[in-house]
C-alpha positions in Angstrom: 9.9 0.0 -1.6 9.9 3.6 0.2 10.6 3.7 3.4 7.7 5.1 5.1 6.3 6.7 8.7 3.4 3.7 8.2 3.8 0.3 7.6 0.2 0.3 6.4 1.2 2.3 3.2 3.3 0.4 0.5 4.6 1.6 -2.3 6.2 -0.2 -5.1 7.3 0.9 -8.6 6.1 -1.0 -11.8 6.9 0.1 -15.4 6.5 3.8 -14.6 3.1 2.8 -12.3 4.1 4.0 -8.5 1.6 1.6 -7.0 0.7 2.7 -3.6 -1.2 0.2 -1.2 -3.6 0.8 1.5 -3.0 -2.1 3.9 -4.4 -1.9 6.9 -7.2 -4.9 6.9 -7.9 -5.4 10.6 -9.0 -2.1 10.2 -11.1 -2.2 7.3 -8.0 0.1 5.8 -9.2 3.0 8.4 -6.5 6.0 7.8 -4.3 7.8 10.4 -2.4 10.7 10.5 1.2 9.0 9.6 -0.8 7.0 7.2 -2.0 10.5 5.3 1.2 11.7 6.0 2.7 8.4 4.3 0.5 8.7 1.4 1.0 12.7 1.3 4.6 12.1 0.8 4.5 9.1 -1.9 2.3 11.5 -4.0 4.7 14.4 -4.2 7.4 12.7 -4.2 6.0 10.4 -7.2 5.1 13.7 -9.0 8.6 14.7 -9.1 10.1 11.8 -10.0 11.5 11.2 -13.2 11.2 7.3 -13.1 7.0 7.6 -12.6 5.1 8.1 -15.2 1.4 7.2 -13.6 0.4 6.8 -9.9 -2.2 3.7 -9.1 -4.0 4.0 -5.6 -5.3 0.5 -4.6 -6.4 -1.0 -1.3 -7.3 -4.5 0.1 -9.3 -7.1 -2.0 -12.4 -6.5 0.4 -11.7 -3.3 1.2 -10.6 0.2 -0.3 -10.9 2.3 3.1 -13.7 2.9 5.2 -12.5 6.3 5.7 -10.9 8.5 8.8 -9.7 6.2 11.9 -12.2 8.0 14.4 -9.6 7.5 17.6 -7.1 8.8 15.9 -9.6 11.3 14.1 -10.9 12.6 17.5 -6.9 13.0 19.1 -6.6 15.6 15.6 -4.2 18.9 17.7 -2.7 20.2 14.8 -4.5 23.4 13.2 -7.0 22.8 10.4 -4.7 23.5 7.6 -1.7 21.6 8.7 -3.5 18.2 9.7 -1.7 15.0 7.4 -5.7 14.6 5.4 -5.9 17.8 4.1 -2.1 17.5 3.6 -3.2 14.2 1.6 -5.9 15.9 -0.3 -4.0 18.9 -1.2 -1.0 16.3 -2.9 -3.6 14.7 -4.5 -5.8 17.8 -5.8 -2.6 19.3 -7.6 -1.1 15.7 -8.4 -0.1 16.5 -12.4 0.5 12.5 -13.2 -2.6 10.7 -14.2 -4.3 8.9 -11.2 -6.4 5.4 -11.2 -7.9 4.1 -8.6 -8.6 0.2 -8.1 -11.7 0.0 -6.0 -13.0 -3.0 -4.1 -15.0 -3.7 -1.0 -15.9 -0.5 1.0 -14.9 3.0 -0.1 -16.1 5.5 2.8 -16.1 9.0 3.2 -12.7 10.0 2.1 -12.7 6.5 -0.2 -14.9 8.4 -2.1 -14.3 11.7 -2.3 -10.3 11.2 -3.1 -12.0 9.9 -6.4 -12.8 12.9 -7.4 -9.7 13.8 -8.1 -8.4 10.1 -9.8 -8.6 10.6 -13.6 -9.1 6.6 -13.7 -11.3 4.9 -11.7 -12.1 1.1 -11.8 -14.3 -0.7 -8.8 -15.6 -4.6 -8.1 -19.6 -5.1 -8.6 -19.6 -5.5 -5.0 -17.9 -2.2 -3.9 -20.0 0.3 -1.8 -19.7 3.6 -2.0 -20.8 6.1 0.9 -20.2 9.9 1.7 -21.5 10.0 5.0 -20.5 13.4 6.4 -24.2 14.7 7.9 -24.7 11.1 9.1 -21.3 12.1 12.0 -22.6 15.9 12.2 -20.0 17.5 9.5 -20.1 18.5 5.9 -18.4 17.5 2.6 -14.8 17.8 2.4 -12.2 17.4 -0.4 -13.9 19.8 -2.4 -16.5 17.3 -2.6 -19.2 20.0 -2.5 -18.5 21.7 -5.8 -17.1 18.3 -7.5 -20.0 16.3 -7.0 -22.1 18.7 -8.3 -20.4 19.4 -11.3 -19.9 15.9 -12.1 -23.4 14.7 -11.7 -25.9 17.8 -11.2 -27.3 19.2 -7.9 -30.5 16.5 -7.4 -27.9 13.8 -7.7 -25.4 15.3 -5.3 -27.6 16.2 -3.3 -29.0 12.5 -2.8 -25.5 11.4 -2.3 -24.0 14.4 0.1 -27.4 15.4 2.0 -28.6 11.7 2.6 -25.2 10.1 3.3 -26.6 6.7 2.0 -24.2 3.8 0.5 -24.0 3.3 -3.0 -23.2 1.1 -5.5 -20.6 1.0 -7.9 -22.9 0.5 -10.4 -24.9 4.0 -9.0 -21.2 5.6 -9.3 -20.9 4.9 -12.9 -24.3 5.5 -13.7 -23.5 9.1 -11.7 -19.7 9.3 -13.8 -17.3 8.7 -10.6 -16.7 5.4 -12.1 -15.2 4.1 -15.1 -16.1 0.9 -15.3 -17.7 -1.9 -12.8 -15.7 -5.2 -13.0 -15.8 -8.6 -11.1 -13.9 -7.7 -7.6 -11.1 -10.4 -9.0 -10.5 -8.0 -12.1 -10.4 -4.8 -10.7 -6.6 -4.3 -10.1 -5.5 -6.0 -13.1 -7.7 -4.4 -15.2 -6.6 -0.5 -13.4 -3.3 -2.1 -13.8 -3.1 -2.7 -17.4 -4.9 0.8 -17.9 -1.8 2.7 -15.7 0.8 0.7 -17.6 -1.1 1.5 -20.8 -0.9 5.5 -19.8 2.9 5.2 -18.6 4.0 3.8 -22.0 2.9 7.3 -23.6 4.4 10.1 -24.3 4.9 11.5 -20.6 4.7 15.3 -21.3 2.0 15.0 -23.4 -0.5 13.1 -21.0 0.4 15.6 -18.1 -0.2 18.7 -20.5 -3.9 17.0 -21.4 -4.3 16.2 -17.9 -3.6 19.7 -17.0 -6.2 20.7 -20.3 -9.1 19.1 -18.7 -8.7 19.9 -15.1 -8.2 23.5 -15.8 -11.1 24.7 -15.1 -12.0 22.6 -12.2 -8.5 23.5 -10.2 -9.5 27.5 -10.3 -10.6 27.9 -7.3 -9.9 24.1 -5.7 -7.9 25.5 -3.0 -10.0 28.5 -1.5 -13.5 25.8 -1.6 -11.4 23.3 0.3 -10.6 25.8 2.7 -14.2 27.0 3.0 -14.9 23.2 3.4 -12.7 23.2 6.1 -13.4 25.5 8.4 -17.0 24.2 8.5 -15.7 21.0 9.2 -13.5 21.8 12.1 -16.3 24.1 13.4 -19.1 21.0 13.2 -16.5 18.1 14.5 -16.2 20.5 17.8 -20.3 20.3 18.1 -21.9 17.9 20.6 -23.6 16.5 18.2 -20.8 15.4 16.1 -18.6 14.3 19.4 -21.7 12.5 20.9 -22.2 10.5 17.1 -18.8 9.5 17.1 -18.2 8.8 21.0 -21.0 6.7 19.7 -19.9 4.9 17.5 -16.7 4.1 19.5 -18.7 2.4 22.2 -20.4 0.3 19.5 -16.7 -0.9 18.2 -15.5 -1.7 21.8 -19.2 -3.4 23.2 
C-alpha cells in the first residue's frame, strides 16, 4: 500500500498487478481534486515501477464512479491545464502498461470516458454508463469527441454524447466499449484473472504490442484533449451550466 493525498484511493500490488480502488461509497465514488491527484500520481508511479506489469482500476461493488464531485468541481481555481482531473486524463491516456477496468454499478461522465483509454473492460450486467455532458451544459472530455466515434461510428457516438442518456453494459458491449458483461459478483474476480494473465506474459512484448495497437489513436490525442478543455472550460463558466449545477446541488441538499 502507498501513502496518498486521498484516503479514498486505495492502492495495492498483487503479483505484478497494481490495483487502484476508488473507495468513497458514501458519495457514490464521486471524484475530488485530491482523488484525481492521487490517481494521476499512482498511474505515473505504476507506469515506471518495474514491479508493476498491469494496472487494474476498480470501484465499489455498487458503483465504479458517479463522476466529478460537483461541490469540488465548482470550486476549481487552478489553470485549466493544471487541474488534477486533466493530469489524471493525461496519465491514463499515455500509460505504457496495460490498463484493465472492473465496472460495477454507475460509471458516469469520466467514469465512462476513462474506459476509452483502458485496454480491457469488464462490466456487470446491472451496470449503467452515461456521458451526460450536454445535460450539464458542457461538452465531451478525455478525447471522447474523437475516440467514441472512432470506436462505434458517428450515429452511435451522437446518440451517447449528444443525448447524454444512460445506457446499459449490454449496449456498451454491443458498441465496443466493453469486452464482457458478467454477473456483478464475477466482475472483479474475472478482471483480476485477466490482469494476472497479462502480468504473466513477457512484459516488453505486451507493452510494445499495446504501443503498436494504440499508435494511430495516440497521434494528436493531446491536441484533441486540449481543444476539448478550452471549450469545456468556456462552457463551465456559462450561466446555463452554472445554473444546472447549482440546481443539482440544491436538490442534493434538499
